[in-house]
DSSP file (Angstrom, degrees, kcal/mol; ACC not computed):
  #  RESIDUE AA STRUCTURE BP1 BP2  ACC     N-H-->O    O-->H-N    N-H-->O    O-->H-N    TCO  KAPPA ALPHA  PHI   PSI    X-CA   Y-CA   Z-CA
    1    1 A X     >        0   0    0      0, 0.0     4,-2.1     0, 0.0     5,-0.2   0.000 360.0 360.0 360.0 -43.1   28.2    4.5   -1.4
    2    2 A X  H  >  +     0   0    0      1,-0.2     4,-2.3     2,-0.2     5,-0.2   0.869 360.0  53.2 -67.9 -33.9   27.9    1.1   -2.9
    3    3 A X  H  > S+     0   0    0      2,-0.2     4,-2.2     1,-0.2    -1,-0.2   0.900 109.3  48.9 -66.0 -38.7   25.3    0.1   -0.2
    4    4 A X  H  > S+     0   0    0      2,-0.2     4,-1.9     1,-0.2    -2,-0.2   0.888 111.4  49.7 -67.6 -38.3   23.2    3.2   -0.9
    5    5 A X  H  X S+     0   0    0     -4,-2.1     4,-2.3     2,-0.2    -2,-0.2   0.907 110.4  50.2 -68.3 -40.6   23.3    2.4   -4.7
    6    6 A X  H  X S+     0   0    0     -4,-2.3     4,-2.5     2,-0.2    -2,-0.2   0.897 110.4  49.9 -61.6 -40.8   22.3   -1.2   -4.0
    7    7 A X  H  X S+     0   0    0     -4,-2.2     4,-2.5     2,-0.2    -1,-0.2   0.889 110.3  50.5 -65.3 -37.9   19.4    0.0   -1.9
    8    8 A X  H  X S+     0   0    0     -4,-1.9     4,-1.9     2,-0.2    -2,-0.2   0.895 111.4  47.6 -70.3 -38.2   18.3    2.4   -4.6
    9    9 A X  H  X S+     0   0    0     -4,-2.3     4,-2.5     2,-0.2    -2,-0.2   0.898 112.6  50.1 -63.4 -41.8   18.4   -0.5   -7.3
   10   10 A X  H  X S+     0   0    0     -4,-2.5     4,-1.9     1,-0.2    -2,-0.2   0.902 110.4  49.2 -66.1 -38.5   16.4   -2.7   -4.9
   11   11 A X  H  X S+     0   0    0     -4,-2.5     4,-2.2     2,-0.2    -1,-0.2   0.875 109.1  53.6 -68.8 -34.8   13.9    0.1   -4.4
   12   12 A X  H  X S+     0   0    0     -4,-1.9     4,-2.3     2,-0.2    -2,-0.2   0.931 108.5  48.8 -60.1 -46.1   13.7    0.5   -8.2
   13   13 A X  H  X S+     0   0    0     -4,-2.5     4,-2.8     1,-0.2    -1,-0.2   0.887 109.3  53.5 -62.5 -35.4   13.0   -3.2   -8.6
   14   14 A X  H  X S+     0   0    0     -4,-1.9     4,-2.5     2,-0.2    -1,-0.2   0.912 107.5  50.2 -65.2 -41.6   10.3   -2.9   -5.9
   15   15 A X  H  X S+     0   0    0     -4,-2.2     4,-2.0     2,-0.2    -2,-0.2   0.890 111.4  48.8 -62.7 -41.0    8.6   -0.1   -7.8
   16   16 A X  H  X S+     0   0    0     -4,-2.3     4,-1.4     2,-0.2    -2,-0.2   0.903 111.6  50.0 -61.1 -43.6    8.7   -2.2  -11.0
   17   17 A X  H  X S+     0   0    0     -4,-2.8     4,-2.4     1,-0.2     5,-0.2   0.894 109.0  51.0 -62.5 -40.7    7.2   -5.1   -9.1
   18   18 A X  H  X S+     0   0    0     -4,-2.5     4,-2.4     1,-0.2    -1,-0.2   0.891 108.5  52.3 -65.4 -39.9    4.5   -3.0   -7.6
   19   19 A X  H  < S+     0   0    0     -4,-2.0    -1,-0.2     1,-0.2    -2,-0.2   0.822 113.1  45.7 -65.1 -28.8    3.6   -1.7  -11.1
   20   20 A X  H  < S+     0   0    0     -4,-1.4    -2,-0.2    -5,-0.1    -1,-0.2   0.856 121.8  34.4 -80.0 -37.9    3.3   -5.3  -12.3
   21   21 A X  H  < S+     0   0    0     -4,-2.4     2,-0.5    -5,-0.1    -2,-0.2   0.892 102.3  70.9 -87.3 -43.3    1.3   -6.6   -9.3
   22   22 A X  S >< S-     0   0    0     -4,-2.4     3,-1.5    -5,-0.2     2,-0.2  -0.662  77.3-132.0 -87.1 121.8   -1.1   -3.8   -8.2
   23   23 A X  T 3  S+     0   0    0     -2,-0.5     3,-0.1     1,-0.2    -3,-0.1  -0.493  92.6  34.6 -67.6 138.1   -3.9   -3.0  -10.6
   24   24 A X  T 3  S+     0   0    0      1,-0.2    64,-2.7    -2,-0.2     2,-0.5   0.327  97.2  96.3  99.4  -7.3   -4.3    0.6  -11.2
   25   25 A X  E <   -A   87   0A   0     -3,-1.5     2,-0.5    62,-0.2    62,-0.2  -0.976  51.0-173.6-118.8 124.4   -0.5    1.4  -11.1
   26   26 A X  E     -A   86   0A   0     60,-2.5    60,-2.6    -2,-0.5     2,-0.5  -0.972   5.5-171.5-122.1 125.8    1.4    1.5  -14.3
   27   27 A X  E     -A   85   0A   0     -2,-0.5     2,-1.0    58,-0.2    58,-0.2  -0.971  10.2-156.1-117.2 117.5    5.2    1.9  -14.4
   28   28 A X        -     0   0    0     56,-3.0     4,-0.5    -2,-0.5     3,-0.1  -0.754  55.5 -28.5 -98.4  93.9    6.7    2.5  -17.8
   29   29 A X  S  > S-     0   0    0     -2,-1.0     4,-1.6     2,-0.1     5,-0.1   0.099  70.7 -83.2  94.8 158.0   10.3    1.4  -17.9
   30   30 A X  H  > S+     0   0    0      2,-0.2     4,-2.5     1,-0.2     5,-0.2   0.859 122.5  57.7 -66.5 -36.8   13.3    1.0  -15.7
   31   31 A X  H  > S+     0   0    0      1,-0.2     4,-2.8     2,-0.2    -1,-0.2   0.921 106.3  48.5 -63.4 -44.4   14.3    4.6  -15.9
   32   32 A X  H  > S+     0   0    0     -4,-0.5     4,-2.3     1,-0.2    -1,-0.2   0.897 112.7  48.7 -61.8 -39.0   10.9    5.8  -14.6
   33   33 A X  H  X S+     0   0    0     -4,-1.6     4,-2.4     2,-0.2    -2,-0.2   0.886 110.4  51.1 -67.6 -37.3   11.0    3.4  -11.8
   34   34 A X  H  X S+     0   0    0     -4,-2.5     4,-2.6     2,-0.2    -2,-0.2   0.922 110.2  49.0 -66.3 -42.9   14.6    4.6  -11.0
   35   35 A X  H  X S+     0   0    0     -4,-2.8     4,-2.3     1,-0.2    -2,-0.2   0.917 112.8  48.6 -60.8 -42.9   13.5    8.2  -10.9
   36   36 A X  H  X S+     0   0    0     -4,-2.3     4,-2.7     2,-0.2    -2,-0.2   0.894 109.6  51.7 -61.8 -40.5   10.6    7.3   -8.7
   37   37 A X  H  X S+     0   0    0     -4,-2.4     4,-2.7     2,-0.2     5,-0.2   0.930 110.4  49.1 -65.5 -44.3   12.9    5.3   -6.4
   38   38 A X  H  X S+     0   0    0     -4,-2.6     4,-2.0     1,-0.2    -2,-0.2   0.928 114.4  45.2 -58.1 -44.8   15.2    8.4   -6.1
   39   39 A X  H  X S+     0   0    0     -4,-2.3     4,-2.7     2,-0.2    -2,-0.2   0.876 111.8  51.6 -71.4 -35.3   12.3   10.7   -5.3
   40   40 A X  H  X S+     0   0    0     -4,-2.7     4,-2.8     2,-0.2     5,-0.2   0.919 111.1  48.9 -64.5 -43.4   10.9    8.2   -2.8
   41   41 A X  H  X S+     0   0    0     -4,-2.7     4,-1.4     2,-0.2    -2,-0.2   0.887 112.7  47.8 -65.8 -37.5   14.2    8.0   -1.1
   42   42 A X  H  X>S+     0   0    0     -4,-2.0     4,-2.6    -5,-0.2     5,-0.6   0.936 113.7  46.6 -67.4 -46.7   14.5   11.7   -1.0
   43   43 A X  I  X>S+     0   0    0     -4,-2.7     5,-3.0     1,-0.2     4,-0.9   0.917 111.6  50.6 -61.9 -43.6   11.0   12.1    0.4
   44   44 A X  I  <5S+     0   0    0     -4,-2.8    -1,-0.2    -5,-0.2     5,-0.2   0.809 115.6  44.7 -64.4 -28.8   11.4    9.4    3.0
   45   45 A X  I  <5S+     0   0    0     -4,-1.4    -2,-0.2    -5,-0.2    -1,-0.2   0.906 131.4  10.7 -81.1 -45.1   14.6   11.1    4.1
   46   46 A X  I  <5S+     0   0    0     -4,-2.6     4,-0.5    -5,-0.1    -3,-0.2   0.840 129.4  34.8-107.4 -42.4   13.7   14.8    4.3
   47   47 A X  I  X<S+     0   0    0     -4,-0.9     4,-2.0    -5,-0.6     3,-0.2   0.861 106.9  60.1 -92.9 -38.5    9.9   15.4    3.9
   48   48 A X  H  ><S+     0   0    0     -5,-3.0     4,-2.6     1,-0.2     5,-0.2   0.862 100.1  54.8 -64.8 -37.6    8.3   12.4    5.7
   49   49 A X  H  > S+     0   0    0     -6,-0.3     4,-1.8    -5,-0.2    -1,-0.2   0.881 109.7  49.2 -63.7 -33.7    9.8   13.1    9.1
   50   50 A X  H  > S+     0   0    0     -4,-0.5     4,-2.2    -3,-0.2    -2,-0.2   0.918 111.5  48.0 -69.6 -40.1    8.4   16.6    9.0
   51   51 A X  H  X S+     0   0    0     -4,-2.0     4,-2.0     1,-0.2    -2,-0.2   0.906 111.0  51.7 -63.9 -41.0    4.9   15.4    8.0
   52   52 A X  H  < S+     0   0    0     -4,-2.6    -1,-0.2     1,-0.2    -2,-0.2   0.857 111.2  47.7 -67.3 -32.1    5.0   12.7   10.8
   53   53 A X  H >< S+     0   0    0     -4,-1.8     3,-1.1    -5,-0.2     4,-0.2   0.898 111.5  49.7 -72.1 -38.0    5.9   15.4   13.3
   54   54 A X  H 3< S+     0   0    0     -4,-2.2     3,-0.3     1,-0.2    -2,-0.2   0.815 116.3  42.1 -68.4 -31.2    3.2   17.7   12.1
   55   55 A X  T 3X S+     0   0    0     -4,-2.0     4,-2.8     1,-0.2    -1,-0.2   0.131  78.2 118.0-102.3  21.3    0.6   14.9   12.2
   56   56 A X  H <> S+     0   0    0     -3,-1.1     4,-2.5     1,-0.2     5,-0.2   0.908  72.7  52.5 -56.7 -45.5    1.8   13.5   15.5
   57   57 A X  H  > S+     0   0    0     -3,-0.3     4,-2.2    -4,-0.2    -1,-0.2   0.921 112.5  46.0 -59.2 -39.3   -1.5   14.2   17.4
   58   58 A X  H  > S+     0   0    0      1,-0.2     4,-2.6     2,-0.2     6,-0.2   0.915 110.7  53.1 -67.6 -41.4   -3.5   12.4   14.6
   59   59 A X  H  <>S+     0   0    0     -4,-2.8     5,-2.6     1,-0.2     4,-0.3   0.888 110.1  48.1 -60.2 -38.4   -1.0    9.6   14.7
   60   60 A X  H ><5S+     0   0    0     -4,-2.5     3,-0.8     3,-0.2    -1,-0.2   0.916 112.7  48.1 -66.8 -44.1   -1.5    9.2   18.4
   61   61 A X  H 3<5S+     0   0    0     -4,-2.2    -2,-0.2     1,-0.2    -1,-0.2   0.880 118.7  38.9 -64.6 -39.1   -5.3    9.3   18.2
   62   62 A X  T ><5S-     0   0    0     -4,-2.6     3,-1.4    -5,-0.2    -1,-0.2   0.356 110.4-119.3 -96.1   9.5   -5.4    6.7   15.4
   63   63 A X  T < 5S-     0   0    0     -3,-0.8    -3,-0.2    -4,-0.3    -4,-0.1   0.839  73.5 -51.5  53.8  38.8   -2.6    4.6   16.8
   64   64 A X  T > <S+     0   0    0     -5,-2.6     3,-1.2    -6,-0.2     4,-0.5   0.365 108.5 118.0  89.8  -4.3   -0.4    5.0   13.8
   65   65 A X  T X>  +     0   0    0     -3,-1.4     3,-1.1    -6,-0.3     4,-0.7   0.816  67.3  66.5 -65.3 -28.9   -2.9    4.1   11.2
   66   66 A X  H 3> S+     0   0    0      1,-0.3     4,-2.2    -8,-0.2    -1,-0.3   0.748  86.0  71.6 -67.9 -20.9   -2.8    7.6    9.6
   67   67 A X  H <> S+     0   0    0     -3,-1.2     4,-2.5     1,-0.2    -1,-0.3   0.877  92.5  57.4 -62.7 -33.3    0.9    6.9    8.6
   68   68 A X  H <> S+     0   0    0     -3,-1.1     4,-1.7    -4,-0.5    -1,-0.2   0.875 106.9  46.9 -62.3 -36.4   -0.5    4.5    6.0
   69   69 A X  H  X S+     0   0    0     -4,-0.7     4,-2.3    -3,-0.2    -1,-0.2   0.846 109.8  53.2 -72.5 -34.9   -2.5    7.2    4.5
   70   70 A X  H  X S+     0   0    0     -4,-2.2     4,-2.4     2,-0.2    -2,-0.2   0.910 108.5  50.8 -63.9 -41.3    0.4    9.6    4.5
   71   71 A X  H  X S+     0   0    0     -4,-2.5     4,-2.3     2,-0.2    -2,-0.2   0.904 110.4  49.4 -59.9 -42.1    2.5    7.0    2.7
   72   72 A X  H  X S+     0   0    0     -4,-1.7     4,-2.0     2,-0.2    -2,-0.2   0.891 110.8  49.1 -67.9 -38.4   -0.2    6.6    0.1
   73   73 A X  H  X S+     0   0    0     -4,-2.3     4,-2.0     2,-0.2    -1,-0.2   0.890 111.9  48.8 -67.0 -38.4   -0.5   10.4   -0.4
   74   74 A X  H  X S+     0   0    0     -4,-2.4     4,-2.5     2,-0.2    -2,-0.2   0.902 109.6  52.5 -65.7 -39.4    3.3   10.6   -0.8
   75   75 A X  H  X S+     0   0    0     -4,-2.3     4,-1.8     1,-0.2    -2,-0.2   0.882 109.5  48.4 -68.0 -35.0    3.3    7.8   -3.3
   76   76 A X  H  X S+     0   0    0     -4,-2.0     4,-1.5     2,-0.2    -1,-0.2   0.876 109.1  54.9 -64.8 -38.3    0.6    9.6   -5.3
   77   77 A X  H  X S+     0   0    0     -4,-2.0     4,-1.7     1,-0.2    -2,-0.2   0.914 106.6  49.7 -60.0 -45.1    2.8   12.7   -5.1
   78   78 A X  H  X S+     0   0    0     -4,-2.5     4,-2.7     1,-0.2    -1,-0.2   0.909 109.1  52.5 -61.4 -40.6    5.7   10.8   -6.6
   79   79 A X  H  < S+     0   0    0     -4,-1.8     6,-0.3     1,-0.2    -1,-0.2   0.798 106.8  53.5 -65.2 -28.5    3.4    9.6   -9.4
   80   80 A X  H  < S+     0   0    0     -4,-1.5    -1,-0.2    -3,-0.2    -2,-0.2   0.860 114.3  41.2 -73.3 -34.2    2.4   13.2  -10.2
   81   81 A X  H  < S+     0   0    0     -4,-1.7     2,-0.7    -5,-0.1    -2,-0.2   0.908 108.7  60.7 -80.0 -43.6    6.0   14.3  -10.5
   82   82 A X  S >< S-     0   0    0     -4,-2.7     3,-1.4    -5,-0.2    -1,-0.1  -0.778  70.2-159.1 -91.4 114.3    7.4   11.3  -12.4
   83   83 A X  T 3  S+     0   0    0     -2,-0.7    -1,-0.1     1,-0.3    -4,-0.1   0.667  84.4  66.9 -72.0 -14.4    5.5   11.0  -15.8
   84   84 A X  T 3  S+     0   0    0    -52,-0.1   -56,-3.0   -57,-0.1     2,-0.5   0.436  93.1  71.1 -83.0   2.0    6.3    7.3  -16.3
   85   85 A X  E <   -A   27   0A   0     -3,-1.4     2,-0.4    -6,-0.3   -58,-0.2  -0.977  61.0-175.3-121.2 128.9    4.2    6.3  -13.4
   86   86 A X  E     -A   26   0A   0    -60,-2.6   -60,-2.5    -2,-0.5     2,-0.5  -0.975   6.2-171.7-122.4 134.5    0.4    6.5  -13.4
   87   87 A X  E     -A   25   0A   0     -2,-0.4   -62,-0.2   -62,-0.2   -63,-0.1  -0.992   7.9-161.1-123.6 127.3   -1.8    5.7  -10.4
   88   88 A X        -     0   0    0    -64,-2.7     2,-0.3    -2,-0.5    -1,-0.1   0.892  65.1  -6.2 -77.5 -38.8   -5.6    5.6  -11.2
   89   89 A X  S  > S-     0   0    0    -65,-0.2     4,-1.6     1,-0.1     5,-0.1  -0.907  71.3 -96.0-150.7 173.7   -7.1    6.0   -7.7
   90   90 A X  H  > S+     0   0    0     -2,-0.3     4,-2.9     1,-0.2     5,-0.1   0.852 116.7  58.5 -64.2 -37.2   -6.3    6.3   -4.0
   91   91 A X  H  > S+     0   0    0      1,-0.2     4,-2.4     2,-0.2     5,-0.2   0.915 106.6  47.9 -62.3 -42.6   -7.0    2.6   -3.3
   92   92 A X  H  > S+     0   0    0      1,-0.2     4,-2.3     2,-0.2    -1,-0.2   0.888 113.0  48.5 -63.3 -38.3   -4.3    1.6   -5.8
   93   93 A X  H  X S+     0   0    0     -4,-1.6     4,-2.7     2,-0.2    -2,-0.2   0.892 110.7  52.4 -68.1 -39.3   -1.9    4.1   -4.2
   94   94 A X  H  X S+     0   0    0     -4,-2.9     4,-2.3     2,-0.2    -2,-0.2   0.928 112.6  42.6 -60.6 -49.0   -2.8    2.8   -0.8
   95   95 A X  H  X S+     0   0    0     -4,-2.4     4,-2.4     2,-0.2    -1,-0.2   0.866 115.2  51.0 -68.1 -36.9   -2.1   -0.8   -1.7
   96   96 A X  H  X S+     0   0    0     -4,-2.3     4,-2.1    -5,-0.2    -2,-0.2   0.907 111.8  46.6 -66.2 -41.2    1.1    0.2   -3.6
   97   97 A X  H  X S+     0   0    0     -4,-2.7     4,-2.1     2,-0.2    -2,-0.2   0.867 112.7  49.8 -68.8 -36.9    2.4    2.2   -0.6
   98   98 A X  H  X S+     0   0    0     -4,-2.3     4,-2.1    -5,-0.2    -2,-0.2   0.932 113.6  45.3 -64.5 -44.6    1.6   -0.6    1.8
   99   99 A X  H  X S+     0   0    0     -4,-2.4     4,-2.3     1,-0.2    -2,-0.2   0.863 112.0  52.3 -67.1 -36.0    3.4   -3.1   -0.4
  100  100 A X  H  X S+     0   0    0     -4,-2.1     4,-2.3     2,-0.2    -1,-0.2   0.886 108.8  51.6 -65.9 -39.9    6.3   -0.7   -0.9
  101  101 A X  H  X S+     0   0    0     -4,-2.1     4,-2.0     2,-0.2    -2,-0.2   0.928 111.4  46.6 -64.7 -45.1    6.6   -0.4    2.9
  102  102 A X  H  X S+     0   0    0     -4,-2.1     4,-1.8     1,-0.2    -2,-0.2   0.908 114.4  46.3 -64.8 -42.0    6.7   -4.1    3.4
  103  103 A X  H  X S+     0   0    0     -4,-2.3     4,-2.3     1,-0.2    -1,-0.2   0.870 109.4  55.0 -69.6 -36.1    9.2   -4.7    0.7
  104  104 A X  H  X S+     0   0    0     -4,-2.3     4,-2.5     2,-0.2    -1,-0.2   0.884 107.5  50.4 -64.1 -39.4   11.4   -1.8    2.0
  105  105 A X  H  X S+     0   0    0     -4,-2.0     4,-2.1     2,-0.2    -1,-0.2   0.905 110.3  50.7 -64.9 -39.7   11.5   -3.4    5.5
  106  106 A X  H  X S+     0   0    0     -4,-1.8     4,-1.8     1,-0.2    -2,-0.2   0.895 110.3  48.0 -63.6 -38.9   12.5   -6.6    3.8
  107  107 A X  H  < S+     0   0    0     -4,-2.3    -2,-0.2     1,-0.2    -1,-0.2   0.908 110.1  52.7 -66.7 -41.7   15.3   -4.9    1.9
  108  108 A X  H  < S+     0   0    0     -4,-2.5    -1,-0.2     1,-0.2    -2,-0.2   0.881 108.4  51.3 -63.1 -37.7   16.5   -3.2    5.1
  109  109 A X  H  <        0   0    0     -4,-2.1    -1,-0.2     1,-0.3    -2,-0.2   0.903 360.0 360.0 -70.0 -37.3   16.7   -6.5    6.9
  110  110 A X     <        0   0    0     -4,-1.8    -1,-0.3    -5,-0.2    -2,-0.2   0.501 360.0 360.0 -69.9 360.0   18.7   -8.1    4.1
């Protein structure tokens, strides 16, 4: 339980970092980032595997590049639900989702 909470806090800090670094993404406060981190964790656990299965033929044809676009769309979806996060355009969402993926892998390694 403590490990899951630490991962959630680390993901929250990653969301705050992304809001600070990526132009076009605004994160207002720790609570908004925490809500986004909870929603991202839920989506990555339950919804993303279904989407990856449904888009498997496209993923095979594009050699997995379409997963990056799915991540960006899911990141934009989170921003639509959580009012403390604003994303201006798809490019910002794409860069933010890519950075979030890299940071999440780093967190998992630690």
